[in-house]
Each structure stands twice: as structure tokens, then as C-alpha cells.
N, C-alpha and C positions, 0 to 999 in steps of 0.2 A: 860293305859286307856285314858289318856288325849290326846294322839296323834290321837285317833279316832275322836276327836272333832275339830282338827285343820283345816280340810277342810271347816268347817262351821264358821271359825273365832271366835270361842268361847274363850274368854280370860281366864287366869288362875283364876282370881277372880270369874268369873261366873261359871267356872268348879268346883271350891271349893264349891259353893252353891249347885250345882247339886250333889256333893259327899255327902253333908249333907242330902240332899233330899233322895238319894238312901239308905243311912244308916237308915233313919227314916222309909222308906218303908219296909225294911226287919224287923225292930223291930215291926212295927204295923201289918205286915202280919201274924206274929205269934199269934196275938190275933183276928184280923179281916180278912175276906177274901176280900182284896182290889183288888187284881189282881189274875190271875190264878197262882198256884204254879209252873207250868211248865214255864210260861213266866218269872217268877222271877229268874229262873236259868240263864237267859240271859237278865237281866233287862236293862243293859246299851244299848244293841241293840234294844230290843223289845219295850222298853218304852221311854228311854231318847233320843237316836239318832233318833228314829222314830218320835219323837216330834220335835226335833231340826231342822230336815230337812225341816219342814214346814215354818220356819220363812221367808225364801226367797220369799215366795208367798204373804206375807203381803205387801200391797202397801205402799209406802212412804207417810208420812203425815196422815196415819190412826190415828184416835183418839179414836174410840170406838170399842171394840172387845168383843164378847160373845163366851164362850165355853160351848156347850150344853152337859149335862150328863157327867160332868167332872170326876166323879169317883175318882180315886186316883190322878187326876191332869194331865192326859195325853190326849191331848197335852197342855191344857190351862195353867197349872201352869208352865210348862217348858218354854213356850213361854213368859209368864209374867216375868220370871227370865231373859230371854234373852233381853226382851224389856227394862228392867231397864237400861241396858248399851247401847243398839243399837237404841232404839226408846222410850225414856222416856216420850214422850207426849201421848203414847198409854195407854188408860185406859182399863184394862182387867177385865172382870167379869166372874167368874166360876159359872155355874148354875147346881146345883146337888140337887135332891129331897130326897136322902137318908141321914138321919141325921148323922149316924156314919161316913159316907164318908166326910161330911162337917166338922165334928170334926177333922178328919185327915188333911183336907185341911187347916184348921185354924192353926193346929200345924206346918205344913210346912211353912205357911206364916210367923209365928213368928220365927221359926228356921232359915229361910233363909232371913228374912227381906224383903219380897216381897211386892211390891205395887200392891195389887190385891184385888178385891171385891168378896167376897164369898157369894152366895145367896142360901139358903136352901129352895127351892120352885120348884113347877112344872112349866115348861116353859109356858104352856098355861094359867097360872094364873098371869103372869107378864105383867106389862105395863112399858116398858122401852123405852129409846131413840133409834131411828133406828141405827143399827150397820153399821160400815164401813167394818167390818170383822166378819164372823161367822165361828167357827171351831167345829168339833165334830168327835169323833172316837168311832166306835162300839156301838153307842147308839141305833140305829134302822135302818130300811131300808130307802132307799133314798126318797121314796114317802112320808113317814111320816116325815122324817127329813126336807124336803122342806116345808111341812105344818107348822111345828114349826117355821122355818126360815122366812117364808113369813110375819108373823106378826111383826117381828122385823127388817125387811130389806127394802131397796128401790132398784131402778134399778141399783144403783152404788155399792151396797154391794157385796163384794167378799166372797164367801163361799169356805172353804178349808176342804174337806172331804176325809180322807184316807178310801179306800175301798179294799175289797179282790178280789179274782179271779172271783167272780160272778158279778162284777161291771156292766158288759154290760147288764145283765138281769135286774139289778136294774135301770139302765138308761132307758131301754125300757119300764119298768113298769111305771116309773116316768113320762115319756113323755105323757102317757095317761091322766094325770091330770095337768101337769105343762108345761109351755113354759119356756125355759131357754137356755142360751148359755153355753157351757162347753168346757173345755180342759182336756185331760187325760195325766197326768204326771207320769213318772216312779217313783216308790217308791225305793229309793236308799238303803234302809235297808232290805226290805222284797221283795224277788223275785216274790212272788205270788200277791203282792199288787200293787195298783196304788193310785194316789192322784187326786181326781176330783176337778177342779177349776170351780165354777159355778157363773154366773152373769146373770143379766137381767131376774130375776125370776118373773113370773106372772102366774095366774091360766088359764087353758084352758077354754074358754068360753063354758058355758052350761054344764060343768062337776062339780059335787059336791063331 
């Protein structure tokens, strides 16, 4: 299993933390519905590698990162674990409104010794420092995601959003409300998926 992570330069120490994380996910899944049971069958690919591949898109010298709708911690918790070794100056906050999921995130934080801030609140209720990086996976459609991101971003903020095969429809809909620059990157783990890298976000004038 460890060999799967070698191409992403994941050290043995970091991989051991991910193993602890994966074990805890299976234990908690038996009590709480944290992820789909089908995806748990291939958790190393569907959740862990899928999150690890995003790290290379985080700009060097980033200091503030928010993960929206963190759920069971993908991708935010995984990226926070990698950052401890690769980018220790990066302060990661996981934002999740469902209490049982934040209870799980706190458990992972303690088990793996992760330097991460876990916030049990709705994004629209938060007043936080502007982010250098925003991530989110499977929380909502792109138009709404950009609405949440706009409040906590500036023109230099890099947004990293994994999306499925309908990503082009989401992009077209989002352009009706938002101006932004974007790149479409291949998802190296999921053939049907892509990774959207979005910058320079601003609302379309005259549209509410």
C-alpha cells in the first residue's frame, strides 16, 4: 500500500499517520455514516490518494488554508497531515457544520497528532482571516461553493476543488454569477473526475 504514495513523496512517518487515520475511519464508519460504504471498500484510493494528489497545487509560502464541508476530513485533514512535514507554516482549518463529524475529526487530530483547527459552524456564519488556499470536495455545486469562498478569499486566493464528470456544466452555470480564472487538471485517481484550480474570483456586476 505504501508504494502507492511514493510518487507523491509521502514519507514513511506521514504514511503511518495515514494508516492510523484509515483504521479509525473504518472503526467509526461502523457507528456513523461518515463516508459511503461503497467508497470505504477502496478507501486508500477514493479518499486518501484522492486527497494527497491535491497537495502539489498548494502554492509555496501559503499560510492560511480552509477546507469547506470537511466531513470525514477529505481532503483537508489529509492535507494537514502532509503539511506538517512539507509545509509546517501552513495553518489548516477544517470547517464542518455537523457535530458528529467534527467529533470524528477531533479524534483523528488526537490520534495522528495533527496541527489543525476544527470549526463546528456553518461557513456563512464565520468571520475569518482571508485564505491563501481554499479546498472542498463534494460539498455543493460550484456556484454555491464560490459564494461561500468569496467571503473568505481575495484575488490571490487559490481554490482547489475536485469535481466529477459534469464539471463543465457547473463551470457554465457558475460563470453566470462569478468572474474567475480557472485551470482544469486531470484527477490522477478518478478517471471521471477533474480538479478545478480557481483564482481571481469576483461577482458578475448586476447579478445577485
